[in-house]
ZAGUKOL-321447 format. One record per residue (C-alpha): x, y, z. Coordinates in steps of 0.05 Angstrom, whole numbers, plus 5000, padded with zeros to 4 digits. Example, Ala and Ser with C-alpha at 12.3 -4.5 7.8 and 13.67 -1.06 7.14 Angstrom:
ZAGUKOL-321447
+------+------+------+
:    x :    y :    z :
+------+------+------+
: 5246 : 4910 : 5156 :
: 5273 : 4979 : 5143 :
+------+------+------+
//
This chain:
ZAGUKOL-321447
+------+------+------+
:    x :    y :    z :
+------+------+------+
: 5016 : 4594 : 4979 :
: 4972 : 4640 : 4939 :
: 4940 : 4703 : 4966 :
: 4884 : 4706 : 4914 :
: 4815 : 4705 : 4945 :
: 4774 : 4743 : 4996 :
: 4800 : 4767 : 5063 :
: 4758 : 4791 : 5122 :
: 4779 : 4836 : 5180 :
: 4751 : 4854 : 5248 :
: 4715 : 4916 : 5220 :
: 4672 : 4870 : 5177 :
: 4707 : 4896 : 5114 :
: 4727 : 4849 : 5058 :
: 4788 : 4854 : 5013 :
: 4786 : 4814 : 4948 :
: 4854 : 4802 : 4916 :
: 4881 : 4770 : 4853 :
: 4954 : 4750 : 4849 :
: 4994 : 4748 : 4785 :
: 5051 : 4700 : 4772 :
: 5102 : 4754 : 4787 :
: 5072 : 4771 : 4855 :
: 5033 : 4833 : 4833 :
: 4968 : 4840 : 4872 :
: 4905 : 4877 : 4851 :
: 4834 : 4880 : 4874 :
: 4784 : 4918 : 4915 :
: 4769 : 4935 : 4987 :
: 4696 : 4937 : 5008 :
: 4694 : 4980 : 5070 :
: 4641 : 4987 : 5124 :
: 4677 : 5038 : 5167 :
: 4678 : 5114 : 5161 :
: 4657 : 5124 : 5088 :
: 4628 : 5060 : 5060 :
: 4643 : 5039 : 4989 :
: 4689 : 4999 : 4944 :
: 4761 : 5021 : 4936 :
: 4819 : 4999 : 4891 :
: 4877 : 4962 : 4923 :
: 4943 : 4939 : 4893 :
: 5011 : 4916 : 4916 :
: 5060 : 4858 : 4918 :
: 5071 : 4791 : 4951 :
: 5141 : 4767 : 4964 :
: 5167 : 4696 : 4972 :
: 5161 : 4653 : 5033 :
: 5220 : 4613 : 5060 :
: 5209 : 4546 : 5094 :
: 5173 : 4555 : 5160 :
: 5164 : 4630 : 5150 :
: 5107 : 4675 : 5128 :
: 5101 : 4709 : 5060 :
: 5117 : 4784 : 5062 :
: 5064 : 4828 : 5030 :
: 5053 : 4902 : 5018 :
: 4989 : 4937 : 4994 :
: 4964 : 5007 : 4977 :
: 4892 : 5032 : 4978 :
: 4859 : 5094 : 4949 :
: 4800 : 5118 : 4989 :
: 4767 : 5147 : 4927 :
: 4708 : 5100 : 4918 :
: 4697 : 5068 : 4851 :
: 4622 : 5069 : 4864 :
: 4578 : 5128 : 4843 :
: 4554 : 5173 : 4899 :
: 4574 : 5231 : 4942 :
: 4646 : 5234 : 4966 :
: 4666 : 5256 : 5036 :
: 4733 : 5286 : 5058 :
: 4763 : 5216 : 5057 :
: 4767 : 5218 : 4981 :
: 4835 : 5252 : 4993 :
: 4860 : 5196 : 5037 :
: 4907 : 5139 : 5018 :
: 4935 : 5080 : 5056 :
: 4993 : 5032 : 5055 :
: 4992 : 4965 : 5091 :
: 5044 : 4911 : 5101 :
: 5064 : 4850 : 5139 :
: 5060 : 4776 : 5123 :
: 5013 : 4720 : 5106 :
: 5012 : 4651 : 5141 :
: 4974 : 4592 : 5115 :
: 4934 : 4552 : 5166 :
: 4986 : 4496 : 5171 :
: 5037 : 4545 : 5200 :
: 4999 : 4546 : 5265 :
: 4999 : 4470 : 5273 :
: 4949 : 4417 : 5252 :
: 4909 : 4421 : 5317 :
: 4904 : 4497 : 5320 :
: 4842 : 4503 : 5276 :
: 4870 : 4569 : 5253 :
: 4850 : 4599 : 5185 :
: 4898 : 4629 : 5134 :
: 4919 : 4695 : 5164 :
: 4944 : 4761 : 5137 :
: 4976 : 4803 : 5193 :
: 4984 : 4875 : 5171 :
: 5004 : 4943 : 5198 :
: 4961 : 4998 : 5168 :
: 4983 : 5070 : 5155 :
: 4923 : 5114 : 5139 :
: 4944 : 5181 : 5111 :
: 4890 : 5233 : 5124 :
: 4907 : 5299 : 5090 :
: 4838 : 5328 : 5101 :
: 4799 : 5331 : 5166 :
: 4738 : 5286 : 5172 :
: 4699 : 5312 : 5233 :
: 4683 : 5257 : 5282 :
: 4730 : 5207 : 5249 :
: 4801 : 5232 : 5238 :
: 4843 : 5294 : 5239 :
: 4899 : 5306 : 5188 :
: 4959 : 5261 : 5199 :
: 4983 : 5190 : 5191 :
: 4941 : 5141 : 5233 :
: 4968 : 5073 : 5252 :
: 4928 : 5009 : 5262 :
: 4944 : 4935 : 5270 :
: 4898 : 4901 : 5221 :
: 4893 : 4824 : 5218 :
: 4854 : 4790 : 5162 :
: 4829 : 4719 : 5155 :
: 4813 : 4683 : 5091 :
: 4739 : 4672 : 5078 :
: 4710 : 4615 : 5037 :
: 4708 : 4615 : 4962 :
: 4753 : 4651 : 4912 :
: 4733 : 4723 : 4901 :
: 4742 : 4755 : 4832 :
: 4757 : 4829 : 4843 :
: 4727 : 4877 : 4793 :
: 4791 : 4918 : 4787 :
: 4834 : 4882 : 4736 :
: 4908 : 4890 : 4724 :
: 4891 : 4925 : 4659 :
: 4851 : 4977 : 4696 :
: 4904 : 4987 : 4748 :
: 4959 : 4991 : 4695 :
: 5013 : 4938 : 4692 :
: 5079 : 4959 : 4721 :
: 5122 : 4918 : 4673 :
: 5164 : 4959 : 4625 :
: 5139 : 5025 : 4653 :
: 5181 : 5085 : 4632 :
: 5190 : 5134 : 4689 :
: 5176 : 5205 : 4666 :
: 5216 : 5263 : 4694 :
: 5169 : 5317 : 4670 :
: 5128 : 5341 : 4729 :
: 5057 : 5338 : 4701 :
: 5035 : 5322 : 4772 :
: 5074 : 5351 : 4832 :
: 5093 : 5282 : 4857 :
: 5123 : 5260 : 4791 :
: 5197 : 5258 : 4777 :
: 5261 : 5238 : 4813 :
: 5268 : 5249 : 4888 :
: 5332 : 5245 : 4928 :
: 5330 : 5224 : 5001 :
: 5354 : 5278 : 5050 :
: 5409 : 5253 : 5095 :
: 5465 : 5201 : 5094 :
: 5425 : 5142 : 5067 :
: 5418 : 5174 : 4998 :
: 5359 : 5134 : 4970 :
: 5330 : 5152 : 4903 :
: 5255 : 5151 : 4890 :
: 5225 : 5154 : 4820 :
: 5151 : 5166 : 4810 :
: 5103 : 5174 : 4752 :
: 5028 : 5181 : 4751 :
: 5003 : 5126 : 4704 :
: 4929 : 5142 : 4708 :
: 4915 : 5214 : 4729 :
: 4840 : 5202 : 4736 :
: 4849 : 5146 : 4787 :
: 4913 : 5173 : 4818 :
: 4953 : 5109 : 4801 :
: 5027 : 5117 : 4813 :
: 5084 : 5071 : 4791 :
: 5158 : 5078 : 4804 :
: 5218 : 5051 : 4841 :
: 5259 : 5061 : 4904 :
: 5334 : 5048 : 4905 :
: 5363 : 5048 : 4975 :
: 5411 : 5007 : 5019 :
: 5364 : 4948 : 5016 :
: 5367 : 4945 : 4939 :
: 5317 : 4964 : 4887 :
: 5242 : 4958 : 4897 :
: 5188 : 4965 : 4844 :
: 5131 : 5008 : 4870 :
: 5057 : 5015 : 4857 :
: 5005 : 5057 : 4893 :
: 4959 : 5116 : 4895 :
: 4963 : 5192 : 4902 :
: 4910 : 5244 : 4919 :
: 4894 : 5277 : 4852 :
: 4854 : 5333 : 4885 :
: 4904 : 5355 : 4937 :
: 4902 : 5428 : 4914 :
: 4831 : 5431 : 4942 :
: 4852 : 5415 : 5013 :
: 4867 : 5471 : 5064 :
: 4929 : 5433 : 5088 :
: 4962 : 5434 : 5019 :
: 4987 : 5364 : 5029 :
: 4984 : 5311 : 4974 :
: 4975 : 5242 : 5004 :
: 5015 : 5184 : 4976 :
: 5010 : 5109 : 4991 :
: 5058 : 5060 : 4958 :
: 5071 : 4985 : 4960 :
: 5134 : 4952 : 4934 :
: 5176 : 4889 : 4929 :
: 5252 : 4885 : 4927 :
: 5287 : 4847 : 4872 :
: 5303 : 4787 : 4915 :
: 5228 : 4781 : 4933 :
: 5247 : 4766 : 5005 :
: 5225 : 4835 : 5029 :
: 5166 : 4881 : 5014 :
: 5159 : 4954 : 5032 :
: 5099 : 4999 : 5045 :
: 5107 : 5074 : 5043 :
: 5057 : 5127 : 5066 :
: 5060 : 5202 : 5075 :
: 5051 : 5265 : 5036 :
: 5082 : 5318 : 4992 :
: 5082 : 5387 : 5023 :
: 5059 : 5427 : 4963 :
: 5084 : 5493 : 4992 :
: 5155 : 5470 : 5010 :
: 5165 : 5416 : 4957 :
: 5187 : 5363 : 5007 :
: 5162 : 5292 : 5008 :
: 5157 : 5258 : 5077 :
: 5144 : 5183 : 5080 :
: 5141 : 5130 : 5134 :
: 5171 : 5066 : 5108 :
: 5153 : 4997 : 5135 :
: 5200 : 4942 : 5113 :
: 5170 : 4873 : 5117 :
: 5200 : 4803 : 5118 :
: 5174 : 4734 : 5132 :
: 5183 : 4705 : 5203 :
: 5159 : 4645 : 5241 :
: 5092 : 4648 : 5277 :
: 5129 : 4653 : 5343 :
: 5169 : 4715 : 5322 :
: 5118 : 4752 : 5280 :
: 5128 : 4813 : 5325 :
: 5193 : 4824 : 5287 :
: 5162 : 4823 : 5217 :
: 5168 : 4898 : 5205 :
: 5221 : 4952 : 5212 :
: 5199 : 5025 : 5212 :
: 5239 : 5081 : 5181 :
: 5227 : 5155 : 5167 :
: 5246 : 5182 : 5098 :
: 5247 : 5253 : 5072 :
: 5259 : 5271 : 4999 :
: 5274 : 5333 : 4958 :
: 5268 : 5340 : 4882 :
: 5329 : 5319 : 4841 :
+------+------+------+
//
């Protein structure tokens, strides 16, 4: 099953994705809620076992690629994850479209009066495929390929470098800002589940927010491709601590899709 194409959700927003042979996803999200605009999206698709959905993880930057005035949401980022089922998974008589069942973590590090206060906001966000392939404007070249990326340890941006998980689990997170103008981040997470390649977005104007929190949304896939992970949270610029909520996704059957995601809290300090 391929994820490439256009996907529509209940908010009337459309996400157009292109999938590379290695599972890397890139595209754009055309939103009609809150601040309207077109936003870059990227992430990974895993592999689907027989009778199970395909795990997927995505990250979105809410800095619109269209010209115009920006609202407070330009500081926001998101991570989404879950799984994708093709129509046949629901049975030949169901009349069900291809479905992408995602959990959404929206990281708001700046208040948007009337819409959202600072914090991580959760939403269950189902998508359905709409007709016709959609060619997203954001190419892999623009979003920066992750292959062969050298992780820098010099902290040109506060989020860059090597981060050690606080506690017994001892995970190691490596991050580098690939495109400082778009806030594109690449890296890896090594934890008890293995090693996951990461791609996502960071707020490049966090120093202008009263809360002094730098939002970070990441999507990743583990080496076995059976699991994806979506990470969302922020770097406390005053204390130098990185707090993330991690959603670990795997493929399930349609009758057990409630068990597709495990939630974990992760806190990191600089190496």
